[in-house]
C-alpha positions as CSV (number, residue, x, y, z in Angstrom):
1,X,63.7,-59.0,-36.5
2,X,64.1,-61.9,-39.6
3,X,66.0,-60.0,-41.9
4,X,68.2,-59.0,-38.3
5,X,68.8,-62.3,-37.4
6,X,67.8,-64.8,-40.5
7,X,70.9,-65.6,-41.9
8,X,73.0,-65.6,-38.1
9,X,76.6,-67.8,-37.7
10,X,76.6,-69.9,-35.4
11,X,79.4,-69.1,-32.4
12,X,82.8,-70.9,-30.9
13,X,84.0,-73.4,-28.5
14,X,84.7,-72.5,-25.5
15,X,86.9,-74.3,-23.2
16,X,85.1,-76.1,-20.5
17,X,84.2,-80.4,-20.3
18,X,83.6,-82.0,-23.6
19,X,79.9,-83.0,-23.5
20,X,78.8,-86.6,-23.1
21,X,76.2,-88.1,-25.5
22,X,73.5,-89.6,-24.0
23,X,72.5,-93.2,-24.7
24,X,69.2,-93.5,-26.3
25,X,68.9,-97.6,-26.3
26,X,69.9,-98.7,-23.4
27,X,69.5,-96.1,-20.3
28,X,67.2,-98.1,-18.0
29,X,69.5,-100.0,-16.0
30,X,72.3,-99.0,-17.8
31,X,76.1,-100.8,-16.2
32,X,79.0,-98.6,-17.4
33,X,79.1,-95.7,-19.5
34,X,77.2,-96.0,-23.1
35,X,78.4,-97.6,-25.4
36,X,79.8,-95.6,-29.3
37,X,76.6,-95.2,-31.4
38,X,77.2,-94.1,-35.2
39,X,74.7,-92.9,-37.7
40,X,74.1,-96.2,-40.5
41,X,72.2,-93.9,-43.2
42,X,73.8,-93.5,-46.6
43,X,72.5,-90.2,-46.8
44,X,74.5,-87.1,-45.3
45,X,73.5,-84.7,-43.0
46,X,73.7,-81.3,-43.4
47,X,76.2,-79.9,-41.0
48,X,74.5,-77.4,-38.8
49,X,76.2,-75.6,-36.0
50,X,74.5,-74.3,-33.0
51,X,75.9,-71.5,-30.7
52,X,74.4,-70.1,-27.2
53,X,74.9,-67.1,-25.6
54,X,73.5,-65.6,-22.6
55,X,70.9,-62.7,-23.3
56,X,71.9,-59.4,-22.2
57,X,68.4,-57.4,-21.9
58,X,67.5,-54.4,-20.7
59,X,64.2,-53.7,-18.0
60,X,63.1,-56.2,-15.2
61,X,63.7,-60.1,-15.8
62,X,60.0,-61.9,-15.0
63,X,60.7,-63.9,-12.1
64,X,61.6,-67.3,-11.9
65,X,59.1,-70.1,-13.2
66,X,58.6,-72.9,-15.1
67,X,55.7,-74.7,-17.0
68,X,54.9,-71.2,-18.3
69,X,54.1,-70.1,-21.8
70,X,56.1,-67.4,-24.6
71,X,54.9,-66.3,-27.9
72,X,56.5,-64.7,-30.1
73,X,53.8,-62.0,-31.7
74,X,55.4,-58.8,-33.5
75,X,58.9,-58.9,-32.8
76,X,57.4,-59.1,-29.2
77,X,58.5,-62.0,-27.3
78,X,54.9,-62.4,-24.5
79,X,55.5,-64.2,-21.4
80,X,52.7,-65.7,-19.3
81,X,52.1,-67.5,-16.3
82,X,54.1,-70.4,-14.7
83,X,55.1,-72.2,-11.5
84,X,57.6,-69.8,-9.0
85,X,59.6,-70.9,-5.7
86,X,55.9,-70.1,-4.2
87,X,53.4,-71.1,-5.9
88,X,50.7,-69.8,-9.3
89,X,51.9,-66.8,-11.1
90,X,50.0,-64.8,-13.2
91,X,52.1,-62.1,-14.6
92,X,52.3,-60.6,-18.4
93,X,56.0,-59.9,-19.1
94,X,57.0,-58.9,-22.8
95,X,60.3,-58.3,-24.3
96,X,61.0,-56.1,-27.1
97,X,62.9,-58.4,-29.2
98,X,64.5,-55.8,-31.5
99,X,65.6,-53.7,-28.3
100,X,66.2,-56.3,-26.0
101,X,64.5,-55.0,-23.2
102,X,61.7,-56.7,-21.1
103,X,58.2,-54.4,-19.7
104,X,55.9,-55.8,-17.5
105,X,52.3,-55.4,-18.7
106,X,49.5,-54.1,-16.3
107,X,46.2,-56.3,-17.5
108,X,42.9,-55.0,-17.0
109,X,39.3,-56.7,-17.5
110,X,38.2,-60.7,-16.5
111,X,41.7,-61.2,-14.6
112,X,42.3,-65.3,-14.9
113,X,43.6,-66.9,-11.6
114,X,47.0,-67.0,-11.7
115,X,48.1,-70.6,-13.4
116,X,51.0,-73.2,-15.0
117,X,51.0,-76.0,-17.4
118,X,48.2,-74.1,-19.4
119,X,49.2,-73.5,-23.4
120,X,48.3,-70.5,-25.2
121,X,48.7,-69.7,-28.9
122,X,48.6,-66.0,-31.1
123,X,45.9,-65.1,-33.1
124,X,47.3,-62.6,-35.6
125,X,49.4,-60.1,-34.3
126,X,47.1,-58.8,-31.4
127,X,45.6,-61.5,-29.8
128,X,46.6,-64.2,-27.7
129,X,44.3,-67.3,-26.9
130,X,44.9,-69.2,-23.2
131,X,43.4,-72.9,-22.6
132,X,43.0,-74.6,-19.1
133,X,46.3,-75.1,-16.6
134,X,46.6,-75.8,-12.9
135,X,44.8,-72.4,-11.4
136,X,44.9,-71.1,-7.8
137,X,43.6,-68.1,-6.2
138,X,39.8,-68.7,-6.5
139,X,37.5,-68.3,-3.5
140,X,36.9,-71.6,-1.5
141,X,32.8,-71.4,-1.2
142,X,30.3,-72.3,-4.1
143,X,28.8,-69.3,-5.8
144,X,24.8,-69.2,-6.1
145,X,23.6,-70.2,-9.8
146,X,24.0,-67.2,-11.9
147,X,26.1,-65.6,-9.8
148,X,28.9,-64.5,-11.4
149,X,32.5,-65.1,-9.8
150,X,34.7,-62.0,-9.1
151,X,37.1,-60.6,-11.7
152,X,39.9,-60.4,-9.0
153,X,40.4,-63.9,-7.3
154,X,39.9,-63.7,-3.6
155,X,42.5,-63.7,-1.3
156,X,44.0,-66.9,0.6
157,X,43.4,-67.1,4.5
158,X,46.7,-68.4,5.3
159,X,50.3,-66.6,3.6
160,X,52.1,-69.8,4.4
161,X,54.2,-71.3,1.4
162,X,51.9,-73.9,0.0
163,X,48.2,-72.8,0.6
164,X,48.1,-71.9,-3.4
165,X,48.8,-75.4,-4.2
166,X,46.0,-76.6,-1.5
167,X,43.3,-74.6,-3.5
168,X,44.7,-75.4,-7.0
169,X,42.5,-76.2,-9.7
170,X,42.5,-77.9,-12.9
171,X,40.4,-76.0,-15.2
172,X,39.0,-76.0,-18.4
173,X,38.6,-71.8,-18.3
174,X,39.6,-69.9,-22.0
175,X,40.9,-66.4,-22.0
176,X,41.7,-63.9,-24.3
177,X,44.7,-61.4,-23.8
178,X,44.2,-58.3,-26.4
179,X,48.2,-56.9,-26.8
180,X,47.5,-53.8,-27.8
181,X,45.3,-52.8,-24.3
182,X,46.6,-56.1,-22.7
183,X,42.8,-56.5,-21.6
184,X,42.1,-59.8,-20.4
185,X,38.9,-61.9,-21.7
186,X,37.0,-64.7,-20.3
187,X,35.1,-67.3,-23.3
188,X,32.7,-67.7,-21.6
189,X,29.6,-69.8,-22.8
190,X,31.9,-71.7,-24.9
191,X,30.1,-73.4,-28.2
192,X,30.9,-76.7,-28.7
193,X,32.5,-79.8,-27.2
194,X,34.2,-78.7,-24.4
195,X,37.8,-80.2,-23.8
196,X,37.9,-81.8,-19.8
197,X,39.6,-79.7,-17.3
198,X,43.6,-80.4,-18.2
199,X,47.1,-79.2,-17.5
200,X,50.5,-79.7,-19.1
201,X,48.6,-80.3,-22.2
202,X,49.7,-79.2,-26.1
203,X,48.5,-76.7,-28.0
204,X,49.8,-75.6,-31.5
205,X,48.2,-73.0,-33.8
206,X,46.7,-74.5,-37.4
207,X,46.5,-71.9,-40.1
208,X,43.4,-71.8,-41.9
209,X,44.0,-68.1,-43.5
210,X,45.8,-65.0,-43.2
211,X,45.8,-63.9,-39.6
212,X,42.9,-66.5,-38.6
213,X,44.1,-70.1,-37.4
214,X,42.4,-73.0,-35.4
215,X,44.4,-74.4,-31.8
216,X,44.3,-78.3,-31.9
217,X,44.7,-79.9,-28.0
218,X,46.1,-83.1,-27.5
219,X,46.4,-84.9,-24.1
220,X,47.8,-83.5,-20.9
221,X,46.6,-84.3,-17.5
222,X,44.1,-84.0,-14.8
223,X,44.0,-83.0,-11.3
224,X,44.9,-86.4,-10.2
225,X,47.7,-87.0,-12.9
226,X,45.7,-88.9,-15.0
227,X,47.6,-89.2,-18.6
228,X,44.6,-87.8,-21.4
229,X,44.9,-88.5,-24.9
230,X,42.0,-87.0,-26.5
231,X,41.9,-84.2,-29.1
232,X,40.2,-81.0,-29.8
233,X,40.2,-78.4,-31.8
234,X,39.5,-74.8,-31.4
235,X,37.6,-72.3,-34.1
236,X,39.8,-69.0,-33.0
237,X,37.6,-66.7,-33.8
238,X,33.9,-68.0,-33.3
239,X,35.3,-69.5,-30.1
240,X,33.6,-73.3,-31.2
241,X,35.3,-75.9,-29.7
242,X,35.1,-79.3,-31.3
243,X,36.6,-83.6,-30.8
244,X,39.2,-83.7,-33.7
245,X,37.9,-87.9,-35.0
246,X,41.2,-89.1,-36.1
247,X,42.1,-92.3,-38.1
248,X,45.3,-94.0,-37.4
249,X,46.7,-95.1,-34.4
250,X,46.3,-92.8,-32.0
251,X,49.7,-91.3,-29.7
252,X,49.5,-93.4,-26.0
253,X,47.8,-90.6,-23.2
254,X,50.9,-88.3,-22.0
255,X,51.3,-85.2,-20.9
256,X,54.5,-83.0,-20.7
257,X,54.8,-83.7,-24.6
258,X,55.0,-81.0,-27.3
259,X,53.4,-80.3,-30.6
260,X,54.8,-78.3,-33.0
261,X,52.9,-77.5,-36.5
262,X,55.2,-78.2,-39.2
263,X,54.9,-76.8,-42.6
264,X,54.0,-79.6,-44.8
265,X,50.2,-79.5,-42.9
266,X,51.0,-81.5,-40.6
267,X,51.8,-81.9,-36.3
268,X,54.1,-83.6,-34.8
269,X,54.1,-85.3,-30.9
270,X,56.9,-85.8,-29.0
271,X,57.9,-87.8,-26.2
272,X,56.1,-86.8,-23.0
273,X,55.0,-88.8,-19.5
274,X,52.5,-91.1,-19.1
275,X,52.1,-90.9,-15.9
276,X,53.5,-93.8,-14.1
277,X,55.6,-93.8,-11.0
278,X,58.0,-95.7,-9.1
279,X,58.3,-95.3,-5.1
280,X,61.4,-92.9,-5.1
281,X,58.5,-90.5,-7.0
282,X,56.1,-90.2,-4.1
283,X,56.3,-87.2,-1.4
284,X,58.9,-85.4,-3.8
285,X,59.7,-81.8,-3.2
286,X,57.8,-80.8,-6.3
287,X,55.1,-82.9,-6.9
288,X,54.8,-81.2,-10.3
289,X,57.7,-82.8,-11.2
290,X,58.9,-85.6,-9.4
291,X,62.5,-86.3,-9.7
292,X,64.2,-90.0,-10.6
293,X,61.9,-90.6,-14.1
294,X,62.0,-94.5,-14.9
295,X,61.3,-96.4,-17.9
296,X,57.3,-96.5,-16.4
297,X,56.8,-93.1,-17.2
298,X,59.0,-91.6,-19.4
299,X,57.9,-92.2,-23.4
300,X,60.0,-92.7,-26.2
301,X,60.9,-89.5,-28.8
302,X,59.4,-91.6,-31.9
303,X,57.7,-89.2,-34.2
304,X,53.9,-88.9,-34.0
305,X,52.7,-87.3,-37.1
306,X,48.7,-85.8,-37.7
307,X,48.2,-85.0,-41.5
308,X,46.2,-82.7,-41.2
309,X,44.3,-82.3,-44.7
310,X,43.0,-86.4,-44.0
311,X,43.3,-86.3,-40.6
312,X,45.4,-89.3,-40.1
313,X,47.7,-90.2,-37.1
314,X,51.2,-92.1,-38.8
315,X,54.0,-93.0,-37.0
316,X,57.3,-92.5,-39.5
317,X,61.2,-94.0,-38.9
318,X,62.8,-91.2,-38.9
319,X,66.6,-91.4,-40.0
320,X,69.3,-91.9,-37.3
321,X,66.5,-93.4,-35.0
322,X,68.5,-95.8,-32.8
323,X,71.7,-95.1,-33.1
324,X,72.4,-91.8,-31.1
325,X,70.9,-89.1,-32.9
326,X,67.3,-89.0,-31.9
327,X,66.5,-87.7,-28.7
328,X,66.4,-90.2,-25.2
329,X,63.1,-90.8,-23.6
330,X,61.9,-87.1,-21.8
331,X,59.0,-84.8,-21.1
332,X,59.3,-81.3,-20.3
333,X,61.3,-80.2,-23.1
334,X,61.2,-77.7,-25.8
335,X,60.9,-78.2,-29.7
336,X,60.8,-75.4,-31.5
337,X,60.9,-75.0,-35.8
338,X,63.0,-73.0,-37.0
339,X,62.7,-72.9,-40.9
340,X,62.9,-76.6,-41.6
341,X,65.1,-77.9,-38.6
342,X,63.1,-78.4,-35.3
343,X,65.1,-77.9,-32.2
344,X,64.7,-80.3,-29.5
345,X,67.0,-79.2,-26.3
346,X,66.5,-80.0,-22.2
347,X,63.5,-82.3,-20.4
348,X,63.4,-84.7,-17.9
349,X,65.6,-87.3,-18.7
350,X,66.1,-91.2,-17.4
351,X,67.9,-90.4,-13.7
352,X,70.7,-93.3,-15.0
353,X,72.1,-90.1,-17.1
354,X,71.8,-87.2,-14.6
355,X,72.8,-90.2,-11.5
356,X,76.4,-90.6,-14.0
357,X,76.8,-87.1,-14.4
358,X,76.1,-87.0,-18.0
359,X,75.9,-83.5,-20.0
360,X,72.7,-83.0,-21.1
361,X,73.7,-80.2,-23.2
362,X,73.7,-80.6,-26.8
363,X,70.4,-80.4,-29.1
364,X,69.0,-82.5,-31.8
365,X,67.6,-81.5,-34.4
366,X,65.5,-83.4,-36.8
367,X,65.3,-81.9,-40.0
368,X,61.7,-82.3,-41.0
369,X,61.8,-82.6,-44.5
370,X,64.1,-85.6,-44.9
371,X,62.7,-86.6,-41.2
372,X,66.3,-86.7,-39.9
373,X,67.4,-86.7,-36.9
374,X,71.0,-85.0,-36.2
375,X,72.7,-84.3,-32.3
376,X,74.4,-81.3,-32.2
377,X,77.1,-80.4,-29.4
378,X,76.5,-76.7,-28.5
379,X,78.6,-73.8,-28.6
380,X,79.2,-71.0,-26.5
381,X,77.6,-70.6,-23.4
382,X,75.8,-73.5,-21.5
383,X,72.3,-73.8,-20.5
384,X,73.5,-76.2,-18.1
385,X,75.2,-75.4,-15.3
386,X,77.3,-79.0,-14.5
387,X,77.0,-82.5,-15.2
388,X,74.6,-84.2,-13.9
389,X,71.9,-81.3,-14.6
390,X,69.6,-80.9,-16.5
391,X,66.7,-78.1,-17.7
392,X,63.3,-78.7,-17.6
393,X,59.7,-77.2,-18.0
394,X,61.6,-74.6,-19.8
395,X,60.2,-72.6,-23.2
396,X,62.0,-72.8,-26.2
397,X,60.8,-69.8,-28.4
398,X,61.5,-69.4,-32.4
399,X,63.1,-65.6,-33.1
400,X,63.2,-66.7,-36.9
401,X,64.7,-69.5,-39.2
402,X,67.5,-69.5,-37.8
403,X,67.5,-68.7,-34.0
404,X,65.6,-69.1,-31.0
405,X,65.0,-68.2,-27.2
406,X,65.5,-70.6,-24.6
407,X,64.1,-69.4,-21.0
408,X,63.6,-70.3,-17.4
409,X,62.9,-73.7,-16.7
410,X,63.6,-75.7,-13.8
411,X,67.4,-77.0,-13.3
412,X,67.0,-81.1,-12.4
413,X,69.8,-83.2,-10.8
414,X,69.6,-86.2,-8.6
415,X,69.8,-84.3,-5.8
416,X,67.9,-81.5,-5.8
417,X,65.1,-79.2,-8.4
418,X,66.8,-75.7,-8.8
419,X,64.6,-72.4,-10.7
420,X,66.8,-71.1,-13.4
421,X,65.9,-67.2,-14.3
422,X,68.3,-67.3,-17.3
423,X,67.7,-66.8,-20.9
424,X,69.5,-67.5,-23.8
425,X,70.2,-66.8,-27.6
426,X,70.5,-70.0,-29.7
427,X,71.7,-69.4,-32.9
428,X,72.6,-72.3,-36.2
429,X,73.8,-72.4,-39.6
430,X,77.8,-70.6,-40.9
431,X,80.9,-71.4,-39.5
432,X,83.8,-69.3,-38.4
433,X,87.9,-69.5,-37.5
434,X,88.5,-67.2,-34.4
435,X,91.3,-65.5,-32.9
436,X,89.9,-64.4,-29.3
437,X,93.3,-62.8,-28.6
438,X,92.9,-59.8,-31.7
439,X,89.0,-59.0,-30.5
440,X,88.0,-56.1,-28.9
441,X,87.0,-56.3,-25.0
442,X,84.1,-54.5,-23.1
443,X,84.9,-51.9,-20.6
444,X,83.2,-51.8,-16.7
445,X,80.8,-49.4,-18.4
446,X,79.6,-51.4,-21.4
447,X,81.7,-49.7,-23.9
448,X,84.3,-51.4,-26.0
449,X,87.9,-50.3,-25.7
450,X,88.9,-50.5,-29.1
451,X,86.2,-49.2,-32.0
452,X,85.1,-51.6,-34.0
453,X,86.3,-51.5,-38.2
454,X,84.1,-52.3,-40.9
455,X,85.6,-52.5,-44.3
456,X,83.5,-52.3,-47.5
457,X,84.7,-54.0,-50.7
458,X,83.4,-55.3,-53.9
459,X,83.6,-53.4,-57.8
460,X,83.2,-50.2,-58.7
461,X,79.7,-49.4,-59.1
462,X,77.7,-51.9,-56.6
463,X,77.1,-48.9,-54.8
464,X,79.3,-49.4,-51.1
465,X,79.0,-45.6,-50.7
466,X,75.4,-45.4,-50.9
467,X,74.9,-48.5,-48.5
468,X,77.5,-46.7,-46.4
469,X,75.5,-43.2,-46.7
470,X,72.4,-44.4,-46.3
471,X,73.4,-46.2,-43.0
472,X,75.8,-43.4,-41.6
473,X,72.9,-40.4,-42.6
474,X,70.2,-42.1,-43.9
475,X,70.8,-39.9,-46.9
476,X,70.7,-41.3,-50.6
477,X,72.0,-39.7,-54.0
478,X,72.3,-40.9,-57.5
479,X,75.7,-37.9,-57.9
480,X,77.7,-40.3,-55.8
481,X,81.5,-39.7,-57.3
482,X,83.5,-42.8,-57.5
483,X,85.7,-43.6,-54.3
484,X,89.5,-42.9,-55.0
485,X,91.9,-44.9,-52.6
486,X,90.1,-44.9,-49.6
487,X,87.4,-43.2,-47.6
488,X,85.9,-43.5,-44.4
489,X,83.6,-42.6,-41.9
490,X,82.3,-43.2,-37.7
491,X,79.3,-43.5,-35.9
492,X,78.6,-44.4,-32.8
493,X,75.6,-46.6,-32.0
494,X,74.0,-48.3,-29.7
495,X,73.7,-52.3,-29.8
496,X,71.7,-54.4,-26.7
497,X,72.1,-51.7,-24.7
498,X,76.1,-50.8,-25.2
499,X,77.2,-48.1,-26.7
500,X,79.8,-48.8,-30.1
501,X,81.9,-46.8,-31.7
502,X,82.0,-47.3,-35.6
503,X,84.9,-47.5,-38.2
504,X,82.9,-47.6,-41.7
505,X,86.5,-47.7,-44.1
506,X,85.0,-47.3,-48.0
507,X,86.9,-48.4,-50.7
508,X,87.4,-47.6,-54.3
509,X,86.3,-50.8,-56.5
510,X,88.3,-50.3,-60.7
511,X,91.3,-52.4,-60.0
512,X,95.0,-50.2,-60.5
513,X,93.5,-49.3,-56.6
514,X,93.7,-52.4,-55.5
515,X,97.1,-52.9,-54.4
516,X,96.8,-49.7,-52.5
517,X,93.6,-50.9,-50.3
518,X,94.9,-53.7,-49.7
519,X,97.0,-52.5,-46.8
520,X,93.5,-51.2,-44.7
521,X,92.2,-54.9,-44.6
522,X,94.4,-55.7,-41.9
523,X,92.7,-55.1,-38.6
524,X,89.3,-55.2,-39.8
525,X,87.1,-56.6,-37.3
526,X,84.4,-57.2,-39.8
527,X,84.4,-57.0,-44.5
528,X,81.0,-55.7,-46.0
529,X,81.4,-57.5,-49.9
530,X,78.9,-56.0,-52.0
531,X,77.8,-57.1,-55.6
532,X,74.8,-55.7,-57.8
533,X,72.2,-57.7,-58.0
534,X,71.3,-56.6,-61.7
535,X,74.9,-57.3,-62.7
536,X,76.2,-60.9,-63.0
537,X,79.5,-60.2,-63.3
538,X,79.9,-58.4,-60.1
539,X,78.5,-61.1,-58.7
540,X,81.3,-63.1,-60.3
541,X,84.2,-61.0,-58.9
542,X,83.4,-61.9,-55.7
543,X,85.6,-65.1,-55.9
544,X,88.3,-62.7,-56.8
545,X,87.6,-60.2,-53.7
546,X,87.2,-63.5,-51.0
547,X,91.4,-64.0,-52.1
548,X,91.9,-60.9,-50.7
549,X,89.7,-60.7,-47.6
550,X,91.2,-64.1,-46.9
551,X,94.8,-62.9,-47.7
552,X,94.6,-59.8,-45.7
553,X,92.3,-60.5,-42.9
554,X,92.3,-62.0,-39.8
555,X,90.9,-65.1,-38.8
556,X,88.7,-63.1,-36.2
557,X,86.5,-61.1,-39.3
558,X,82.9,-61.4,-39.9
559,X,82.0,-61.8,-43.6
560,X,78.8,-60.0,-44.8
561,X,78.5,-60.4,-48.3
562,X,75.1,-57.7,-49.5
563,X,73.3,-57.9,-52.8
564,X,72.7,-54.4,-53.0
565,X,69.6,-52.5,-55.8
566,X,67.6,-55.4,-54.5
567,X,64.4,-52.6,-55.9
568,X,65.7,-53.5,-59.3
569,X,63.7,-56.7,-59.5
570,X,62.8,-56.6,-63.0
571,X,66.4,-56.3,-64.3
572,X,67.2,-58.6,-61.4
573,X,70.6,-60.7,-63.2
574,X,71.9,-62.8,-59.8
575,X,69.4,-65.2,-58.3
576,X,68.3,-65.3,-54.5
577,X,69.1,-68.5,-54.1
578,X,72.5,-68.2,-56.2
579,X,74.0,-66.4,-53.5
580,X,72.4,-68.0,-50.7
581,X,74.6,-70.6,-51.7
582,X,77.8,-68.9,-52.5
583,X,77.2,-67.1,-49.0
584,X,76.9,-70.8,-47.3
585,X,80.1,-72.7,-48.9
586,X,82.1,-69.6,-47.7
587,X,80.6,-68.8,-44.5
588,X,79.5,-65.5,-45.1
589,X,76.4,-63.7,-43.6
590,X,73.8,-63.0,-46.3
591,X,71.2,-60.0,-46.9
592,X,69.5,-58.4,-49.9
593,X,69.3,-54.7,-49.6
594,X,68.4,-51.0,-51.6
595,X,70.7,-48.4,-50.6
596,X,68.1,-46.5,-53.3
597,X,64.8,-47.4,-50.9
598,X,66.7,-47.9,-47.6
599,X,65.6,-51.9,-47.8
600,X,67.4,-54.2,-45.1
601,X,70.5,-51.3,-45.3
602,X,70.5,-50.9,-40.9
603,X,69.8,-54.7,-41.2
604,X,72.4,-55.8,-42.7
605,X,74.9,-53.7,-40.5
606,X,73.3,-54.4,-37.5
607,X,73.7,-58.1,-38.5
608,X,76.7,-57.0,-39.0
609,X,77.7,-55.0,-35.6
610,X,75.4,-57.8,-33.2
611,X,78.0,-60.8,-34.5
612,X,81.2,-59.0,-34.0
613,X,80.6,-57.9,-30.5
614,X,78.8,-61.2,-30.1
615,X,82.4,-62.3,-30.4
616,X,83.5,-59.7,-28.2
617,X,81.7,-60.6,-25.4
618,X,81.6,-65.1,-25.4
619,X,85.5,-65.0,-26.6
620,X,87.8,-62.5,-25.0
621,X,85.8,-62.3,-21.7
622,X,83.6,-66.2,-21.0
623,X,84.8,-68.0,-18.2
624,X,85.9,-71.4,-18.3
625,X,82.6,-73.8,-17.6
626,X,84.7,-75.1,-14.5
627,X,83.7,-71.6,-12.7
628,X,80.6,-70.8,-14.1
629,X,79.9,-74.1,-11.5
630,X,81.9,-72.9,-8.9
631,X,80.3,-69.9,-9.5
632,X,76.8,-71.6,-9.4
633,X,77.7,-73.9,-6.2
634,X,78.3,-70.8,-3.9
635,X,75.1,-69.2,-5.6
636,X,73.4,-72.1,-3.9
637,X,75.1,-72.2,-1.2
638,X,73.9,-68.7,-0.7
639,X,70.4,-69.6,-1.1
640,X,70.6,-72.2,1.3
641,X,72.2,-70.1,4.4
642,X,69.4,-67.7,3.0
643,X,66.8,-70.4,4.2
644,X,65.7,-69.0,0.2
645,X,66.4,-72.6,-1.7
646,X,63.8,-73.3,-4.2
647,X,61.2,-76.5,-4.1
648,X,61.9,-77.2,-0.9
């Protein structure tokens, strides 16, 4: 997956209401619109573009939920538990990230009670470790000492909605799930200093050596909503707990916060709630996420960092803090690390922002090496359906170094809580010029009414023909003749469960054919520029090829740079970082590949096709934002008519 999506480009803006930036300094009791704020740092920020679009998947999507967990493990996304419209859930769903297909697992073993507000971390690629949460489904009577609990929770005496919540218990249970057999095992008789029962806490893995991690747990709350700030560590191999002793200023008690492991061997805590309530929060429709948070409860998004080597807490000040680039106080947000950038999305924000119809849609990006905040408008679709709403209790999970998945959660407005069952792709890095009128459109059957034309250009001998043959026929020959003029091959493939027709045009690289092949640029949906990593001159000549692409291709064409012959590392003449910099400067997707040993060839072409399809889907067929709002209100009215309104 990292090879496929590692250099995804960001997408276009679509018509709709302009996002309104959140006020980050004067939210509490604000009168009138937020003041305009600017970043005063002297160091320029990197231009990170962000796009979002609804993920097209096959199979049965998981039901609506929030306060669940999601982990990416070996190109699979594992979604477990959470709270649904009728109470806690205990199901396990798996998304195959390559095939974009959902399946529901059928676990065996010591089945845990349905739960929400728990945490989970992956141990290697074969095990998921789950701790705590608010669980329901246990029997309401006590067993005699020494009598084991039943493996399958006993049913409730009443089927009325809300009965499950009355029997919910805050847990300190520890479970492991085998991700090959999907067998649950309860880790009874835990060793060491076992944490007290809690939920809405945070947990993050601390890598120790290949395939082995420790789980760091911070804070949370008990079943009385009393916030905690104790900290524990679990050896995921021996299943032994220890209470972590740290120096410095320990973060204040909180729940609904985020904890993220950074490659600099630090743990970063952000935001959360201290549990303080206002009168308006008592008797809320959903006691887990009461509405109208105030300054008494929401905590600032200042940095709390724990150095794992010295076990010392610090509160560094990030560049851009207090200028509008830093997130406003919030809880139940998501924080996902993609490369060096931490993406903070959604969350429960101060009610003033919602009451004043703000569009809380953008993403906050913390560049973790510089500790610098940047606020970005998200282009493409909106995971926030309308102004005056926010998404919270969702999960944001990194897919690779430049993209993440955003899933499920609650859409909160000042009037209601509504479940979101949508699943989003969010990707970053690269710029594009777009012309939606020239894009092919998918038909009702899902097939595209236009064949995608992909053009392959570059110097003679760089391996353009070999790359195409490897992709189309999965074959390779050392004796390919030089292409004269132009040649092409056709292929039908499946992407996101849609049949896609391709024409791959193989052009001659010799100078005498340059004028002849120029006519074949026109109408290309994608262009592959190829150089030889063992021949620096072929890389230098890319500047000339780029001029031809810019002169003859339409603005809608997606451009991919491939460095061929990556298997010949001993003869390398073009450094990888130099090629990456060239691709970044010219807005190109980039990947090194080897047609000879079949490395990254299919991944590179699939990346190109996926990007062309993205343009076709989001530009040619994306309805304006106001139509999405009308559709949402229509759906809401339908639910009310059927008596299915959530959280009531």
